[in-house]
N, C-alpha and C positions, 0 to 999 in steps of 0.2 A: 370508541372511535374504530376504523376499519382502518388493519395494517396489512397493505402488499408486500411482502418481500420476495423480489425477483434476485434469481441467482443461478449458475451456470453447472453446481459443483454441490452435491450435496457433504455438507462440514458439520461437524461435531455445533461450531457455533450456532448452526441453525436452530437447532432444536431447543439449545438453550434462551434464542430472543423470543421464539413462540412460547416456550413455558411459563415467562417472567412476561410477555404481554398478556398470558391468559390469566396469571396471578392476578394482574391488575384488572381484569372484566374487558379487557381490551376481545375484537375479534380479530384474527389474524389470519393468512393464508399464504403459502410458500407456493412461490410459482417456476418454476425452471423453463428459463427460456426457451427450449425446445420444443415445452407445450403451448407456448401461446400459439392460437389460432385466429383468424381476422375472417366476417363476412358479417354480411347487411354494414357497411362503413365502420363495423367497429372491433372492439381488441378484449378477445376473450382468452381468459388462465381456467380451467374446472367450470368451463359452464356459467362463468363468470365475468360481466363487462369491468374489465380494469378500473374505469373510468370513478364506477360504484364508491371506490375506498376513498377512505378523506386524505392516508399519508401511502407514500410506496416508497419501500427503501431497497436500494438495489446494494446488493452483498458484491460479490468478486463474480464477473460477468466476461473473462477469460478472452477469447476471440470472437465476441458477438456483436460486436461494436454495433454493425447495420442493424439490426434487432434492437438495439437499447435505444440509437438515436429513433428508431420506430415508435417507440413503448413514449418517451418521451415528448416527443412531437403532437403524439395524441392526447398523454395527462396534462403538457401545456394549455391547448384549445380548453382544456377543462379545469384552470388554474387550480390542478390537482397539486400539492407539497411534496416536490419529489427531495430525497436525500440519496446523494449528496449534492451541494451545487454544480457541479464540476460536471456530471452525468446532465443535471437538467440543462446547464445553458450550452452542451457539445460540445464541451473541451474535451476532446478526448488524447488524452495525454500520453506519450511512452517515456522510457526512463530517458532518451536522450530530451526531448523539450523538458521536461521536470529538472534536468542538469540546466541547460539552458537559462530559463525560470528564475530557480534559486541563483546560479550564480551573475546573472543580470541584477536580482535584488541583494546583491552584496551580502549573502548566508556564505557563511563559511563552509565551501562543499571541494571534496581531493579535486587535485587539477585533472581534467578529463579530456580526453580525446576521442574521437568518431569518425570511423571510414563504413562508408556504406558496403565497401567489400576491402578486404586488405592483401588481396593478391596485389600483388608489385609493391606492396608496403616493405621497409625493411625494418627489421629491429633497431638500427644504428639509430634510423631516423626517429624512433618512441621513444629509444632510451633516453635518446640525448634531453628530450623534453619534462621527459617523467623520470628519470633515471631507474636505477634499477636496486633492487627487485621494483617491478609494477605490477600493479592489477590486471588482468585477460578477463574478460566478463559476454558471454554473449547477452543481447538486448532480452531476448527470452528467458534467460536462466532466473528459476526462483526456489525459493529456501536453499540458498547455497550452490545448488546447481549450475556447473558450466560457469566455475568463479574459477580461476586458476592464478597463483602467483608466481610471477613469470621471471627466474632467476636468471636464463642465459637464452642465446641467441637458438640452440638447439631445440629448448623447449620451445620455442616461438614458432619454431619451423616444422613442430610436431603437432603443434596447433592450429596451423593454417591449413593441414593437409587434412585432419578429420576433421575441419569445420569449414568444407569448401563452401558451403554456402549459407555459414551465417553471419550475420552482424554483429560487431564488435565494440565494446566498448571499452578502452585504455584507461587505468586510473591511477594516481601516484599511488604507492602503498603508505599507508598510513600506520607508524611502527606503535603499535597499543598492548596492553595488558589485557584488556575489555573494554566492553561497548554496552550501552546501556540504553532500551529500548524505552520510548514514552508513550504512552496511552493518552490518545487526548479525545475527549468529546466536547466539540464546539470550542469555546473560550476557559475550557477546565481540563487541566491534566488530572488524571485517577490515581496514578502513581507512576512509578519507575521502576523499571527492573538491571539490575547490575550484570552482563552474562560476560562469563569467562568460558574461553572456548580450552580443548584438550591442550597438554602441550607439545602435542606434534602437528595441532588445527590453527592454521591461520587467521578462519572465519568463528566468529562469534555466533553459530545462526541456531535457531530454534529446532532448524530440521538437523542439527547434527549433536553430538556430543558435546555439552556445554554443563556448566551451573550455573543457576541463576540464585541471586538474592537480591531483594529490595534495595531500595536506597533513595535518600532524598539527595535530590539534585540540585545544583548551584542557580543562582538567577539567571546566569550568563544563559545557563542551556535550556532553563524552561523557555527565557524569551524566544530565541534560538528554532527551539522546537515549534510554539506555539504559530509563532511568525510563520516558518516555513509551512504550514499545514495550513493558514488562512491565505498564503500567497496561493496555492494548488487548489484552493476552491475548497478543502475538506471541511468537513465540519465531524467525521468520527474518521477519528488515521490512530499508525503509530508511527512515529519516527525515532529512526535509529540513528543514535549518536555516537562518533568515536570520539575518544580523548590521545592526540599525539602522547606517547610516554615522555617524550623528551625536554618537549614544550608545553604540555599543560593545556594547549588549543582545542578544541573541540571541533569537531566534522561534523554536517549531517552525511550520513552516507545513502539514505533512500528515506521517503516517508509513502507510506501504504494505505491506500483507501480505503480497503475491503479487511481490516485487520481481524486473524484468529485470535480467540483470545482466553481459549480453555489452559493454556499455561500461562496466561497471565492471572486467571483465577486462582489458580491452583497454588502459584507462589504469592500473593498477595492477599487472597481470603475476600477479594472487591469484587462484587457480584457486578460484572462490567455488563451482563446481559439485561439488568433491570434499570441501570445507570443510562444504557441508551435507549431502553423505552422510556423513561423518565424525558428523557432531551426532545422525544419525539410528544409527547404529552405537551411541552411547554413552546411548543413553537405551533400546536394545531389549534386552529382558531373554529369551533366549531359553526357559529354564524354564516363562515365562509364559505359552508362545503353544503 
């Protein structure tokens, strides 16, 4: 099987996937989106026609949606297998429409508000709906960056001045002691990690200071995590689930379509890269390529 991995940024997990594919005797090429070339009506990467590959796996694409659309249009003409379905079918989703989709599907999600600009928006208007404290986050934030616990009007006004060009999501704060990261490959939950923040930190995020341990999750948590990934057309994903410390109710916080997994492998000793390659093997039909 010939595998092409399209990406925007070099990550440690990229090499893990390459190694896993080669161990199973597959041909694999990684292609940075910025290295794509077009001529003679074809798309090339490293002098190879990308339509010559059996499966194309998209990793993180950042702000390269237009290039990704071009690539998927080209590959769809050749009926190539593209992972994931969301990119294959041109469903370019942001945090905003992720929230809308999950809410419409009745998947538990923190109460959320969005404004294309917060100029002229008052603290009292937001706090009346979400109560105080509430979470303020920019829609482009990653790995816990630009996520704030807003506890007063003064803090809110400072954020408005510091982020005059940013778009914001506001969410109700779910009191918690920890959250759960569920790693999913299609309809299979590989394992789950319980993440606990330091005492001074409200974010249980891998990019921040936290402790992690494996955990067996309830049927309810497994069902909402799998349902969320399927509704968002994701075949390889993680779902972050937070548990309300007073009610015990689980909420989906985020579903990521391009999960980094070296930390997950370290905590669980599960070879995630090989699991992903095995999944690609299962959906590959040689006679159609």
